[in-house]
C-alpha beads as a LAMMPS data file, in Angstrom:
LAMMPS data file: protein, C-alpha beads

329 atoms
328 bonds

1 atom types
1 bond types

-500.0 500.0 xlo xhi
-500.0 500.0 ylo yhi
-500.0 500.0 zlo zhi

Masses

1 110.0

Atoms # bond

1 1 1 350.182 -335.977 152.179
2 1 1 352.748 -337.598 149.717
3 1 1 349.403 -339.370 147.860
4 1 1 348.132 -335.879 147.073
5 1 1 351.029 -333.682 145.796
6 1 1 351.972 -336.301 143.647
7 1 1 348.406 -336.571 142.465
8 1 1 348.405 -332.522 141.715
9 1 1 352.041 -332.732 140.190
10 1 1 350.706 -335.922 137.639
11 1 1 347.269 -333.569 137.077
12 1 1 349.623 -330.769 136.342
13 1 1 351.145 -332.481 133.547
14 1 1 347.738 -334.166 132.359
15 1 1 346.244 -330.387 132.121
16 1 1 349.211 -329.061 129.868
17 1 1 350.729 -332.651 127.822
18 1 1 348.098 -334.393 126.458
19 1 1 349.272 -336.585 124.041
20 1 1 348.441 -336.917 120.301
21 1 1 344.713 -339.123 120.420
22 1 1 344.415 -341.945 118.100
23 1 1 340.942 -343.769 117.228
24 1 1 341.777 -347.562 118.178
25 1 1 338.239 -348.615 118.774
26 1 1 338.691 -352.189 120.333
27 1 1 338.164 -354.920 122.722
28 1 1 340.389 -355.571 125.321
29 1 1 340.548 -357.291 129.337
30 1 1 342.935 -356.171 132.499
31 1 1 343.155 -358.854 134.796
32 1 1 344.917 -360.033 138.101
33 1 1 346.301 -363.472 138.574
34 1 1 344.973 -363.875 141.946
35 1 1 347.096 -367.800 142.081
36 1 1 350.508 -365.775 140.991
37 1 1 349.707 -362.260 141.602
38 1 1 350.810 -361.611 137.979
39 1 1 348.997 -358.574 135.978
40 1 1 348.015 -358.652 132.280
41 1 1 346.414 -356.892 129.672
42 1 1 345.273 -358.115 126.272
43 1 1 343.737 -356.531 123.442
44 1 1 342.753 -356.579 119.195
45 1 1 341.644 -354.348 117.285
46 1 1 341.035 -353.382 113.569
47 1 1 343.637 -350.519 113.831
48 1 1 347.425 -350.750 113.238
49 1 1 349.766 -351.746 116.442
50 1 1 347.216 -351.656 118.874
51 1 1 349.412 -352.687 121.558
52 1 1 351.688 -349.679 120.960
53 1 1 349.163 -347.654 122.389
54 1 1 346.593 -349.724 124.512
55 1 1 348.141 -351.952 126.803
56 1 1 350.490 -351.110 129.675
57 1 1 351.623 -352.943 133.003
58 1 1 354.157 -352.393 135.504
59 1 1 355.066 -355.354 138.342
60 1 1 353.931 -354.680 141.701
61 1 1 351.824 -351.764 140.398
62 1 1 349.015 -352.642 137.807
63 1 1 347.561 -352.746 134.344
64 1 1 345.980 -350.343 132.022
65 1 1 343.844 -350.661 129.265
66 1 1 343.390 -347.118 127.450
67 1 1 341.305 -347.149 123.992
68 1 1 338.668 -345.460 122.319
69 1 1 339.919 -342.270 120.699
70 1 1 342.939 -342.750 123.052
71 1 1 344.988 -341.279 124.901
72 1 1 347.969 -343.121 125.764
73 1 1 348.881 -340.861 128.719
74 1 1 346.769 -342.802 130.793
75 1 1 349.055 -345.943 130.964
76 1 1 352.288 -344.257 132.647
77 1 1 349.943 -341.537 134.320
78 1 1 347.865 -343.964 135.858
79 1 1 350.673 -346.723 136.755
80 1 1 352.430 -343.708 138.300
81 1 1 349.613 -342.437 140.321
82 1 1 348.711 -346.218 141.597
83 1 1 352.205 -346.488 142.303
84 1 1 352.269 -343.299 143.870
85 1 1 349.489 -345.252 146.692
86 1 1 346.136 -344.207 144.849
87 1 1 343.850 -347.202 144.648
88 1 1 342.733 -347.985 140.700
89 1 1 338.907 -346.018 141.225
90 1 1 340.879 -342.791 142.755
91 1 1 343.875 -342.943 139.666
92 1 1 340.999 -343.586 137.276
93 1 1 338.964 -340.771 138.652
94 1 1 341.676 -338.177 139.128
95 1 1 342.806 -338.485 135.514
96 1 1 339.133 -338.087 133.806
97 1 1 338.229 -335.469 136.145
98 1 1 341.004 -333.166 134.099
99 1 1 340.261 -334.924 130.716
100 1 1 338.070 -332.787 128.354
101 1 1 337.901 -335.727 126.232
102 1 1 336.580 -337.909 129.092
103 1 1 333.457 -338.161 127.128
104 1 1 335.236 -340.527 124.282
105 1 1 337.527 -342.439 126.570
106 1 1 337.475 -346.182 127.622
107 1 1 339.790 -346.975 129.974
108 1 1 340.721 -349.526 132.926
109 1 1 342.752 -350.253 135.538
110 1 1 343.705 -353.256 137.669
111 1 1 346.135 -353.261 140.537
112 1 1 348.440 -355.450 142.553
113 1 1 345.721 -356.001 144.907
114 1 1 343.456 -357.053 142.470
115 1 1 341.070 -353.680 142.606
116 1 1 339.869 -352.575 139.909
117 1 1 338.046 -349.451 137.645
118 1 1 336.577 -348.810 134.278
119 1 1 335.328 -345.731 132.631
120 1 1 333.713 -345.830 129.125
121 1 1 332.478 -342.183 128.207
122 1 1 328.857 -341.474 127.207
123 1 1 330.433 -340.623 123.583
124 1 1 332.244 -343.798 122.805
125 1 1 330.921 -345.472 119.544
126 1 1 328.787 -348.207 120.315
127 1 1 328.299 -350.672 120.775
128 1 1 330.178 -349.884 123.655
129 1 1 330.671 -351.025 127.515
130 1 1 332.351 -352.474 130.243
131 1 1 332.093 -354.945 133.213
132 1 1 334.286 -355.269 136.443
133 1 1 334.348 -358.576 137.754
134 1 1 336.715 -359.678 140.686
135 1 1 340.077 -359.198 139.915
136 1 1 339.674 -358.058 136.140
137 1 1 337.774 -355.846 134.005
138 1 1 336.567 -356.479 129.957
139 1 1 335.894 -353.617 128.044
140 1 1 334.695 -353.061 124.372
141 1 1 333.824 -350.010 122.008
142 1 1 332.771 -349.749 118.074
143 1 1 331.744 -353.830 118.698
144 1 1 329.236 -355.311 116.172
145 1 1 326.919 -356.062 118.709
146 1 1 326.155 -355.255 122.884
147 1 1 326.873 -359.055 123.371
148 1 1 330.377 -359.057 122.824
149 1 1 330.875 -357.666 126.775
150 1 1 329.197 -360.123 128.165
151 1 1 330.603 -362.851 126.346
152 1 1 334.228 -361.581 127.278
153 1 1 333.219 -362.248 130.875
154 1 1 331.951 -365.171 130.973
155 1 1 334.863 -366.612 129.029
156 1 1 337.148 -365.116 131.785
157 1 1 335.601 -366.639 134.380
158 1 1 335.020 -369.777 133.207
159 1 1 338.179 -370.328 131.641
160 1 1 340.917 -372.261 133.233
161 1 1 344.984 -372.104 133.098
162 1 1 347.231 -369.358 133.592
163 1 1 346.600 -365.782 133.035
164 1 1 347.622 -365.441 129.374
165 1 1 345.339 -368.493 128.502
166 1 1 342.543 -366.907 130.410
167 1 1 342.846 -363.198 128.769
168 1 1 343.313 -365.227 125.389
169 1 1 339.767 -366.958 126.150
170 1 1 338.176 -363.826 126.483
171 1 1 339.682 -362.112 123.103
172 1 1 338.617 -364.946 121.375
173 1 1 334.893 -364.829 122.815
174 1 1 334.831 -361.556 121.765
175 1 1 335.903 -361.962 118.148
176 1 1 332.878 -365.423 118.455
177 1 1 330.314 -363.158 119.101
178 1 1 330.632 -360.512 116.561
179 1 1 334.023 -358.157 117.554
180 1 1 334.913 -355.044 116.226
181 1 1 332.289 -354.069 113.605
182 1 1 334.992 -352.856 111.185
183 1 1 336.770 -356.238 111.409
184 1 1 340.246 -357.408 112.812
185 1 1 343.986 -356.027 112.357
186 1 1 345.874 -356.328 115.416
187 1 1 346.188 -357.368 118.726
188 1 1 348.401 -357.927 121.682
189 1 1 349.563 -359.390 125.317
190 1 1 351.204 -357.960 127.498
191 1 1 351.727 -359.726 131.505
192 1 1 354.225 -358.857 134.378
193 1 1 355.445 -360.058 137.561
194 1 1 353.005 -359.339 140.692
195 1 1 356.110 -358.064 142.728
196 1 1 358.806 -356.236 141.197
197 1 1 362.322 -357.245 141.520
198 1 1 363.697 -353.706 139.807
199 1 1 364.531 -355.101 136.968
200 1 1 361.914 -354.583 134.617
201 1 1 363.537 -356.326 132.031
202 1 1 363.094 -359.663 134.338
203 1 1 359.745 -358.664 135.545
204 1 1 358.272 -359.095 132.258
205 1 1 356.456 -362.787 132.114
206 1 1 355.404 -362.268 128.630
207 1 1 355.264 -359.642 126.020
208 1 1 353.857 -360.359 122.292
209 1 1 352.124 -358.118 119.703
210 1 1 350.947 -358.795 116.348
211 1 1 351.153 -355.443 114.890
212 1 1 349.049 -356.485 111.301
213 1 1 347.335 -359.793 110.231
214 1 1 344.435 -360.665 108.731
215 1 1 343.776 -363.126 111.756
216 1 1 345.460 -361.619 114.375
217 1 1 343.868 -363.691 117.485
218 1 1 345.266 -366.911 115.658
219 1 1 348.805 -365.262 115.292
220 1 1 349.007 -364.568 119.050
221 1 1 347.693 -367.735 120.012
222 1 1 350.141 -369.339 117.747
223 1 1 353.062 -366.598 119.327
224 1 1 352.230 -367.744 122.956
225 1 1 352.771 -371.323 121.608
226 1 1 355.974 -370.493 120.793
227 1 1 356.333 -368.171 124.157
228 1 1 355.472 -371.403 126.067
229 1 1 358.373 -373.953 123.769
230 1 1 360.672 -371.245 124.518
231 1 1 360.121 -370.896 128.106
232 1 1 360.541 -374.998 128.344
233 1 1 363.521 -374.706 126.641
234 1 1 364.886 -372.483 129.513
235 1 1 363.563 -374.758 131.675
236 1 1 366.020 -377.126 130.261
237 1 1 368.538 -375.331 130.436
238 1 1 368.234 -374.322 133.877
239 1 1 368.099 -378.377 134.801
240 1 1 371.086 -378.872 132.739
241 1 1 373.148 -376.364 135.368
242 1 1 371.533 -378.471 137.845
243 1 1 372.925 -381.475 136.474
244 1 1 369.184 -382.982 136.666
245 1 1 369.647 -384.473 133.085
246 1 1 366.137 -386.284 133.231
247 1 1 364.062 -383.321 134.072
248 1 1 366.217 -381.672 131.353
249 1 1 365.143 -384.311 128.948
250 1 1 361.770 -384.005 130.089
251 1 1 361.749 -379.873 129.717
252 1 1 363.176 -380.279 125.828
253 1 1 360.916 -382.951 124.863
254 1 1 357.959 -380.542 126.045
255 1 1 359.513 -377.375 123.773
256 1 1 359.788 -380.389 120.961
257 1 1 356.174 -381.443 121.419
258 1 1 354.685 -377.774 121.389
259 1 1 356.949 -376.842 118.154
260 1 1 358.040 -379.972 116.255
261 1 1 359.847 -378.314 113.142
262 1 1 361.736 -375.790 114.825
263 1 1 365.230 -376.899 114.330
264 1 1 366.597 -374.041 116.841
265 1 1 364.408 -375.720 119.532
266 1 1 365.925 -379.418 118.924
267 1 1 369.760 -378.190 117.862
268 1 1 370.207 -376.552 121.378
269 1 1 368.829 -379.101 123.326
270 1 1 370.897 -381.367 121.476
271 1 1 374.095 -379.330 122.010
272 1 1 373.353 -379.304 125.916
273 1 1 372.694 -383.161 126.128
274 1 1 376.152 -383.599 124.250
275 1 1 378.373 -380.873 126.066
276 1 1 376.742 -382.988 129.325
277 1 1 377.748 -386.225 128.258
278 1 1 374.950 -387.559 126.588
279 1 1 376.475 -387.586 123.220
280 1 1 374.882 -390.798 121.884
281 1 1 370.927 -389.678 122.543
282 1 1 371.767 -385.927 120.913
283 1 1 373.645 -387.567 117.678
284 1 1 370.209 -388.684 116.199
285 1 1 368.862 -385.047 116.690
286 1 1 372.300 -383.471 115.043
287 1 1 371.894 -385.664 111.901
288 1 1 368.372 -384.637 111.214
289 1 1 369.267 -381.454 111.445
290 1 1 372.435 -381.352 109.757
291 1 1 369.903 -382.646 106.636
292 1 1 367.429 -380.329 107.141
293 1 1 370.063 -377.544 106.541
294 1 1 373.700 -377.873 106.449
295 1 1 374.741 -374.190 107.784
296 1 1 374.092 -376.184 111.323
297 1 1 377.354 -377.890 110.661
298 1 1 379.598 -375.226 110.486
299 1 1 377.450 -373.336 113.474
300 1 1 378.709 -376.267 115.691
301 1 1 382.322 -375.455 114.715
302 1 1 381.910 -372.284 115.575
303 1 1 380.495 -372.883 119.264
304 1 1 384.543 -373.660 120.216
305 1 1 385.472 -370.235 119.711
306 1 1 382.405 -368.697 121.481
307 1 1 382.904 -370.997 124.624
308 1 1 379.761 -372.359 124.327
309 1 1 381.677 -375.842 124.016
310 1 1 385.455 -376.198 125.730
311 1 1 388.307 -374.958 123.532
312 1 1 390.363 -377.894 124.817
313 1 1 391.231 -380.976 122.984
314 1 1 388.123 -382.846 124.809
315 1 1 385.858 -380.211 123.415
316 1 1 387.651 -380.021 119.764
317 1 1 387.285 -383.975 119.330
318 1 1 383.683 -383.420 121.086
319 1 1 382.791 -381.102 117.892
320 1 1 384.407 -383.618 115.412
321 1 1 382.298 -386.477 116.650
322 1 1 379.270 -384.673 116.542
323 1 1 379.986 -383.111 112.940
324 1 1 381.047 -386.535 111.744
325 1 1 378.799 -389.045 112.961
326 1 1 375.493 -386.742 112.825
327 1 1 376.701 -386.327 109.110
328 1 1 376.977 -389.926 108.244
329 1 1 373.685 -391.386 106.624

Bonds

1 1 1 2
2 1 2 3
3 1 3 4
4 1 4 5
5 1 5 6
6 1 6 7
7 1 7 8
8 1 8 9
9 1 9 10
10 1 10 11
11 1 11 12
12 1 12 13
13 1 13 14
14 1 14 15
15 1 15 16
16 1 16 17
17 1 17 18
18 1 18 19
19 1 19 20
20 1 20 21
21 1 21 22
22 1 22 23
23 1 23 24
24 1 24 25
25 1 25 26
26 1 26 27
27 1 27 28
28 1 28 29
29 1 29 30
30 1 30 31
31 1 31 32
32 1 32 33
33 1 33 34
34 1 34 35
35 1 35 36
36 1 36 37
37 1 37 38
38 1 38 39
39 1 39 40
40 1 40 41
41 1 41 42
42 1 42 43
43 1 43 44
44 1 44 45
45 1 45 46
46 1 46 47
47 1 47 48
48 1 48 49
49 1 49 50
50 1 50 51
51 1 51 52
52 1 52 53
53 1 53 54
54 1 54 55
55 1 55 56
56 1 56 57
57 1 57 58
58 1 58 59
59 1 59 60
60 1 60 61
61 1 61 62
62 1 62 63
63 1 63 64
64 1 64 65
65 1 65 66
66 1 66 67
67 1 67 68
68 1 68 69
69 1 69 70
70 1 70 71
71 1 71 72
72 1 72 73
73 1 73 74
74 1 74 75
75 1 75 76
76 1 76 77
77 1 77 78
78 1 78 79
79 1 79 80
80 1 80 81
81 1 81 82
82 1 82 83
83 1 83 84
84 1 84 85
85 1 85 86
86 1 86 87
87 1 87 88
88 1 88 89
89 1 89 90
90 1 90 91
91 1 91 92
92 1 92 93
93 1 93 94
94 1 94 95
95 1 95 96
96 1 96 97
97 1 97 98
98 1 98 99
99 1 99 100
100 1 100 101
101 1 101 102
102 1 102 103
103 1 103 104
104 1 104 105
105 1 105 106
106 1 106 107
107 1 107 108
108 1 108 109
109 1 109 110
110 1 110 111
111 1 111 112
112 1 112 113
113 1 113 114
114 1 114 115
115 1 115 116
116 1 116 117
117 1 117 118
118 1 118 119
119 1 119 120
120 1 120 121
121 1 121 122
122 1 122 123
123 1 123 124
124 1 124 125
125 1 125 126
126 1 126 127
127 1 127 128
128 1 128 129
129 1 129 130
130 1 130 131
131 1 131 132
132 1 132 133
133 1 133 134
134 1 134 135
135 1 135 136
136 1 136 137
137 1 137 138
138 1 138 139
139 1 139 140
140 1 140 141
141 1 141 142
142 1 142 143
143 1 143 144
144 1 144 145
145 1 145 146
146 1 146 147
147 1 147 148
148 1 148 149
149 1 149 150
150 1 150 151
151 1 151 152
152 1 152 153
153 1 153 154
154 1 154 155
155 1 155 156
156 1 156 157
157 1 157 158
158 1 158 159
159 1 159 160
160 1 160 161
161 1 161 162
162 1 162 163
163 1 163 164
164 1 164 165
165 1 165 166
166 1 166 167
167 1 167 168
168 1 168 169
169 1 169 170
170 1 170 171
171 1 171 172
172 1 172 173
173 1 173 174
174 1 174 175
175 1 175 176
176 1 176 177
177 1 177 178
178 1 178 179
179 1 179 180
180 1 180 181
181 1 181 182
182 1 182 183
183 1 183 184
184 1 184 185
185 1 185 186
186 1 186 187
187 1 187 188
188 1 188 189
189 1 189 190
190 1 190 191
191 1 191 192
192 1 192 193
193 1 193 194
194 1 194 195
195 1 195 196
196 1 196 197
197 1 197 198
198 1 198 199
199 1 199 200
200 1 200 201
201 1 201 202
202 1 202 203
203 1 203 204
204 1 204 205
205 1 205 206
206 1 206 207
207 1 207 208
208 1 208 209
209 1 209 210
210 1 210 211
211 1 211 212
212 1 212 213
213 1 213 214
214 1 214 215
215 1 215 216
216 1 216 217
217 1 217 218
218 1 218 219
219 1 219 220
220 1 220 221
221 1 221 222
222 1 222 223
223 1 223 224
224 1 224 225
225 1 225 226
226 1 226 227
227 1 227 228
228 1 228 229
229 1 229 230
230 1 230 231
231 1 231 232
232 1 232 233
233 1 233 234
234 1 234 235
235 1 235 236
236 1 236 237
237 1 237 238
238 1 238 239
239 1 239 240
240 1 240 241
241 1 241 242
242 1 242 243
243 1 243 244
244 1 244 245
245 1 245 246
246 1 246 247
247 1 247 248
248 1 248 249
249 1 249 250
250 1 250 251
251 1 251 252
252 1 252 253
253 1 253 254
254 1 254 255
255 1 255 256
256 1 256 257
257 1 257 258
258 1 258 259
259 1 259 260
260 1 260 261
261 1 261 262
262 1 262 263
263 1 263 264
264 1 264 265
265 1 265 266
266 1 266 267
267 1 267 268
268 1 268 269
269 1 269 270
270 1 270 271
271 1 271 272
272 1 272 273
273 1 273 274
274 1 274 275
275 1 275 276
276 1 276 277
277 1 277 278
278 1 278 279
279 1 279 280
280 1 280 281
281 1 281 282
282 1 282 283
283 1 283 284
284 1 284 285
285 1 285 286
286 1 286 287
287 1 287 288
288 1 288 289
289 1 289 290
290 1 290 291
291 1 291 292
292 1 292 293
293 1 293 294
294 1 294 295
295 1 295 296
296 1 296 297
297 1 297 298
298 1 298 299
299 1 299 300
300 1 300 301
301 1 301 302
302 1 302 303
303 1 303 304
304 1 304 305
305 1 305 306
306 1 306 307
307 1 307 308
308 1 308 309
309 1 309 310
310 1 310 311
311 1 311 312
312 1 312 313
313 1 313 314
314 1 314 315
315 1 315 316
316 1 316 317
317 1 317 318
318 1 318 319
319 1 319 320
320 1 320 321
321 1 321 322
322 1 322 323
323 1 323 324
324 1 324 325
325 1 325 326
326 1 326 327
327 1 327 328
328 1 328 329
C-alpha cells in the first residue's frame, strides 16, 4: 500500500511540474558493480555540462541516466520511487505513463539489486537505441551509426578493473565507433556506494564532470587518474594514523607514480613522513619542491600555527631543519 501511495504522490507532481526540456542527445551507461555493489552512471555528449542533467545516483538506491530531449525530473523522481520499493521497471513505467513527451525521452534505471530498465522513445533521433545487460544498460541517440550501442555493451562486458574503468571503456568504445553525429563537448561520471551510510558526502565514491572540452573523454580519463592518485594519498594518510609507515610509503609512492609532476601530492607526503619521524627520507623531496616553487617554504612555516606541525620547541626545530636543509643546494 505504501508503494502505491508514494507512486501516486510522485506522479501527481510529475503531471503538474515537469522540468524544462533540454535537447541533450548523448550516449551513456548505468551499471551496478557486482563485486562492490557500487552504482554508477557515465555519459558523453555534444552539449555543455551534460553531467548536470543526465547523471543521477544515490547510495543504496540506484542510478539513472535521463537524456535525448531530457527531462531531468526522471533522475530524482526515479530514485525516489526506487527508494520507496518499486523496481526499476515499475518506476520507469510509472513515470513514462504520465509523460506526454515519452516518445522523445531516453531513460535508463539500475537499482541496488542490479535490476535494470530502459526506455527509448519512438521519436528519439536516429541512430537511437539501448541494450540491457546483466546489471547494466547502455543507451544512445543521435549517433553517427547504429553500431554504437552494441560496441558499448561489448566493451563493458569485456572490460576488467573497477566500475569506473569498465564504464570508461564503454564510453571510449562509443566514441571509437562513431559517437554523437555532432561531435563531442562534455562528459561526466558519477559513482556511489552500494549501501548508504546516511551521509551523502561520504557515499560518493567518484564524481567528475568535464563541462566543455575538445576531447572530453580524454580529459575524463585524466581526471580519473588524478582521482586515483588522491585516493592513494588518502590511504597513505590513514596508514600513518595507524602507525604503518611501510604501507604509507607504498601508498604515497603509488600516488606519485600516477601523477609524477604533482607538487601537492609529493609535498604532503613529505610533511607526513617528516612528522612521523622519517625526516631524512622527506628532506630530498622538500628540496626538489622548494627549488620548483619557493612559496612552499613559506607554507611550511605556516603549518605550525595551523597545528599540522606541533607548536612546540620540537615542532619549530623540525620546521627549521626542513627549511634550512631542503633549501641548501
